[in-house]
GUMARGU-639140 format. One line per 4 residues: number of its first residue (from 0); for each residue x, y, z of C-alpha. Coordinates in Angstrom, 1 decimal. Example, Ala and Ser with C-alpha at 12.3 -4.5 7.8 and 13.67 -1.06 7.14 Angstrom:
BEGIN
0	12.3:-4.5:7.8; 13.7:-1.1:7.1
END
This chain:
BEGIN
0	-3.6:-3.8:-6.9; -6.2:-1.0:-7.2; -5.3:-0.5:-10.9; -5.6:-4.3:-11.4
4	-9.1:-4.2:-10.1; -10.1:-1.3:-12.4; -8.5:-2.9:-15.5; -9.8:-6.4:-14.5
8	-6.3:-7.8:-14.8; -6.1:-11.4:-13.6; -5.5:-13.5:-11.6; -5.5:-11.2:-8.6
12	-6.8:-9.3:-6.8; -10.3:-10.7:-6.4; -13.1:-8.7:-8.0; -15.2:-9.2:-4.9
16	-13.0:-6.5:-3.2; -14.5:-3.1:-3.7; -12.0:-0.5:-5.1; -13.3:2.0:-2.6
20	-12.0:-0.3:0.2; -8.5:-0.6:-1.3; -7.9:3.0:-2.2; -7.6:4.5:1.3
24	-5.5:1.6:2.5; -3.1:1.8:-0.4; -2.9:5.6:0.0; -2.1:5.2:3.8
28	0.5:2.5:3.0; 2.2:4.7:0.5; 2.2:7.6:2.8; 3.8:5.6:5.6
32	6.4:4.4:3.2; 7.2:8.0:2.1; 7.4:9.1:5.7; 9.8:6.3:6.5
36	12.0:7.2:3.6; 12.1:10.9:4.5; 12.7:10.2:8.2; 15.5:7.8:7.4
40	17.1:10.3:5.0; 17.0:12.9:7.8; 18.6:10.5:10.3; 15.6:10.4:12.7
44	16.2:7.6:15.2; 12.6:6.2:15.0; 12.6:6.0:11.2; 13.1:2.2:11.3
48	9.9:1.9:13.4; 8.0:3.6:10.7; 9.7:1.4:8.1; 8.6:-1.6:10.2
52	5.0:-0.3:10.1; 5.3:0.1:6.3; 6.5:-3.5:6.0; 3.5:-4.7:8.0
56	1.1:-2.9:5.7; 2.8:-4.6:2.7; 2.3:-8.0:4.3; -1.4:-7.6:4.0
60	-1.0:-7.7:0.2; 2.1:-10.0:0.0; 2.0:-12.0:3.2; 2.3:-15.8:3.6
64	-1.5:-16.2:3.6; -1.2:-16.3:-0.2; 0.5:-19.7:-0.2; -2.9:-21.3:0.6
68	-4.5:-19.6:-2.4; -5.5:-22.0:-5.2; -4.1:-19.6:-7.8; -0.6:-19.4:-6.3
72	0.9:-21.1:-9.3; 0.0:-18.1:-11.4; 1.5:-15.4:-9.2; 4.2:-17.0:-7.0
76	7.3:-15.1:-8.3; 6.2:-11.6:-7.3; 5.0:-13.0:-4.0; 8.4:-14.5:-3.2
80	10.3:-11.3:-4.3; 7.9:-9.1:-2.3; 8.3:-11.2:0.8; 12.1:-11.0:0.5
84	11.9:-7.3:0.1; 9.6:-7.0:3.1; 11.9:-9.1:5.2; 14.9:-6.6:4.9
88	13.3:-3.5:6.6; 11.6:-5.7:9.2; 15.0:-7.3:10.2; 16.8:-3.9:10.2
92	14.0:-2.4:12.4; 14.2:-5.3:14.8; 18.0:-5.2:15.0; 17.9:-1.4:15.6
96	15.3:-1.8:18.3; 17.5:-4.5:20.0; 20.6:-2.3:19.7; 18.7:0.7:21.2
100	17.4:-1.3:24.2; 20.9:-2.4:25.2; 22.3:-0.4:28.1; 25.0:2.0:27.0
104	27.3:1.5:30.0; 27.6:-2.0:31.4; 28.1:-1.8:35.1; 30.6:-4.3:36.5
108	30.5:-5.6:39.9; 33.7:-5.1:41.9
END
């Protein structure tokens, strides 16, 4: 996205967005993604929470708010693919959180 602004590649992102505003956010997003990957590779239990945070940062660029954009007909394929790719880690993180919240030993009433 930042490179598209510098090269003035259309149709998006908008040229009204200052590159200085996108750079730190993209860097933070990539750092969160790298941290999620490394933590998952090491088997850290909370790695999926970091992956969920990474997916949320990706939704800022590829979220459903793009469907109301007038230029959606020019860039819909990458939007749909990105949203499908974002859905996978979010679903895995939610499933893992539900599994971790379940009690280990179910007490039975006698």
